[in-house]
N, C-alpha and C positions, 0 to 999 in steps of 0.2 A: 414877902408876899407868898401866900400859898393859894393855889387854885387847882381846879380839876383839869386833868389831861386824859384824853381817850385815844385809843388806837382802834380804828374801825376798818374792816375790809368792805369796800363798796362794790356794787354791781356784781354780787355773788350771793348764793345761799349757802356757801361753804366757807369755813375759815381757811385761811392760807391761799385763797384764790381771790380773783378780782383785784381791785386796786387799793392798797392800804393808804390811810390818811391819818394824821394826828389832828385832834381837835382840842383847842385850848379855850376855855371859857374865862373871859376877863370881865372886870367891872369897868375898866376904862382901858384905852389903848396904851400899850407900852411904847417905848422908843423903837423906831424901825430897826435900828441896829440890834437891839435886844431880841426882837421878834425873829430877825434873820438868824441870830445865833441859836435860838431855840429850834428853828427849822433845820439848821445845820446839825445840831445835836440829835434831833430825831432821825435825820438822814432818810426821810421818806420823800416821795416825789412831791407831795405838798403837805404843809401844815396849815390848817385853817384856824384863824383867831376870830372869835365872835364876842361882841361887846354891845351892851345897851347904850345908846346915845339918844337923848331927847325922846325917850319912849319908843324908840325903834331899834331893832336888832341890826347891827352892821357886821359885815364879814370881810375879811381880808385873807389872801392866800400867799404863802411863801414857799418856794422851792428851796433847796439847800444853797442856792446862789443868788436868788433874786425874788422880788415881789412880782406877781403876775396879775393881770386884770380880770381873769375869769378861770374858774376851775370847777368842773362838774362833779367829779367824784367826791371831792372834799366838801362841797356844798351838800350833796346827798348825805354824806356821813355826818355833817353837822346837824342836819335836820333829824337824822336817826337818833343821835344822842339826846336831842331836846325832847323828842317824842317818847323815847324809851327810858332815859335815865334822869331827866331833869324836870319831870312833872309838868311839861309844857301842855297847856290846855288848848283844845281845838284840833282841827284836822288839817290845818295849813299854817305855814310859817312864811313870813316875808323877811327877806334879808336886803338891806341896802348895801350897794357895792359900787366899785368903780365901773361896773358894766350896767348900772341901773338897778331897778328893783327886781329881785329874783324871788320866785315863789316855789315852795315845795309842798306838795299835797300828800297826805297820808290816807290811803284807803285800806290800811291794815293788812293788805296782802303785799303791797310794795309801796315805794315812794316814787313820786313823779316830780321831776324838775320842770319848771316853766321858765324857759330861757329865750332870749331874743334870737331869731333865726339869723344866720350869717348871710351876707350878700357876697356872692362869688362871681368871678369873671374869668373867662378863658384867657390864657396868656401864651406867648410863643417866644419870649425873650431868653429862654434858658436852654439853648441847644446843647450845652455841655452836660446838662442833667437829664436830657430826654432819654438817655440810655442808662438803665440801672446797672446792668451787667450783660454778659454775652447772651444770656437766655431771656431776660425780661426787658422788653422795650416799652417805654412809656409812650402812649399814643395821645394822651390828653393831660394838660396841666392847667390847674386852676389856682387862683389866689383869693383867699378870704381876708377877713380883717386882720388876722394875726398869723395864719398858717398858709403853707402851700399844700396842694393836694395833687397827687399823681394817680391817675386811673389806669389800672391794668386789666388784663383780659379775664382772668379767672382766679378762683380762690387759691389754687396751688401756687400761683405766682406770688401771692401775698405770704403764704406759708414758707416758701423757699427763699425769700428775699434776704440777703445778707447786706445790711446797711453799710455804706461808706460814711462813717460818722465824721471823719475829717472833712469830707466834701459837704455833708449836710450842715455842719457847723458854720460853713461859710455863707449859708443862705441868709438873706436879710428878712427873717421871719422868726416867729416863736418856735416853730417846728414843722415837720413834714408828715403829712398824712398820706398813706398809700391805701388804696381801696379797690375792690373788685366785687362782682356779683358773688353771692354766697351759694354754697351747695345745700345747706339746710336752713339758711336764713336769707333774707332779702339781700343783704350785703355784708361784707367783712372788711376789716381794716386793721392797720397797725399805725403807731404814732412814734416818731423819733424827735427828741428835743434836746440834743446835746448843747444847744445854745443856752439853755436854762438849767443845765446840770442833770438832765434826764435823758440818758441814752435811748431807752425805750420805755414808754409809759405803759403799765399793764392794761388800764382801761381809761380812756380819755373822754369823759362826758362832754366837755366843751367842744371837742372835735366833731361831735355829732350835731352841733348847731350848723356846721358846714356840710357834713355828710347827709343829713336828713333832707334838706331842700334839694340837694343834687339828686339823690336817689329817688325822692318823691317825684321829681320831674322826669327822670329817666325811666322809671318803672310805672309811671302814671297811677300812683296810689299814695295816699297820705299816711296810712298806718303801715309801719315797717318793723321787721325784726332785724337785729344786728348782733354780730359777734366781733369782739376784738381778739385777734389771734396772737396775743403775747404768750409768753411762757406760762404765766398765771391764768390768763384768759378771763373773759367776762362776757356777760350777755345783757342786752338792753332791748327795750321796746322804744320806738320812736314814732312820733306823730307830728305832722306839720299842720298847724292851724294859722292861716294868715301869715303874720310876721313873727309867730312864736313857734318854738319847738318844744314838745313835751317828751322828756326822756325818763323812762321808768326803769327801776331796778330795786334790788334788795340789798341790805347791809347786815354784817355780822360784827358784833363787838368782840374785840380780842382782849383788851384790858381797860380798866379805869384806874387812875392813880392820882397822885398829888404832885404838882410842880412846885418846887421851892426856888424862889428867886431872891 
């Protein structure tokens, strides 16, 4: 089998920044074990596979170690290659996924994900994790559908945080979000997911389904700007509309090739 494979940097207008994803276009699903092996070979935080099934486009995401239920940056990247390289007609694409129907809109300046908003709740059952280190004390802890979220005081706390990956790996969740008010954006964040083979994710679109409703309520505004402060970094626009979160960004294609299986 030969099929197209793409490498795309998502949530950035510059190559070598944002979050890289591999996109594999299929005519039908491969065995899960083979898709995982492809993701391991790519060795990126996510590889997205897209395939037409019963006249609908379906999408699945694999880290180098496991399949995940939702991935924002790889969905944005998948829409980017359809609009830019695959002659997709129209200004919106619908993906069927394990997290329901996901929409991506193309306004020709950026792409916008239409994702379900996360439901979060405050928790206090993690006293051993309330202290990140001697300088940074967590005052609020929340749990969403898949992730835990720690709220810190200021952007500098997010920038300086050195994760204890061994401790984070013990958490019963997909990963850990840390967040604080931003200096030049409404909020900033970082994301750590050693449980799924991603020590630190460069830009995590799906985490913003948790971050957006939290900060929309905290700041009393529904349109927000965000930055993820990883080494590569990335910028997003976020909007809360009812039970949906709209996450906007741009993508850059690094390469297009052929996959030989």
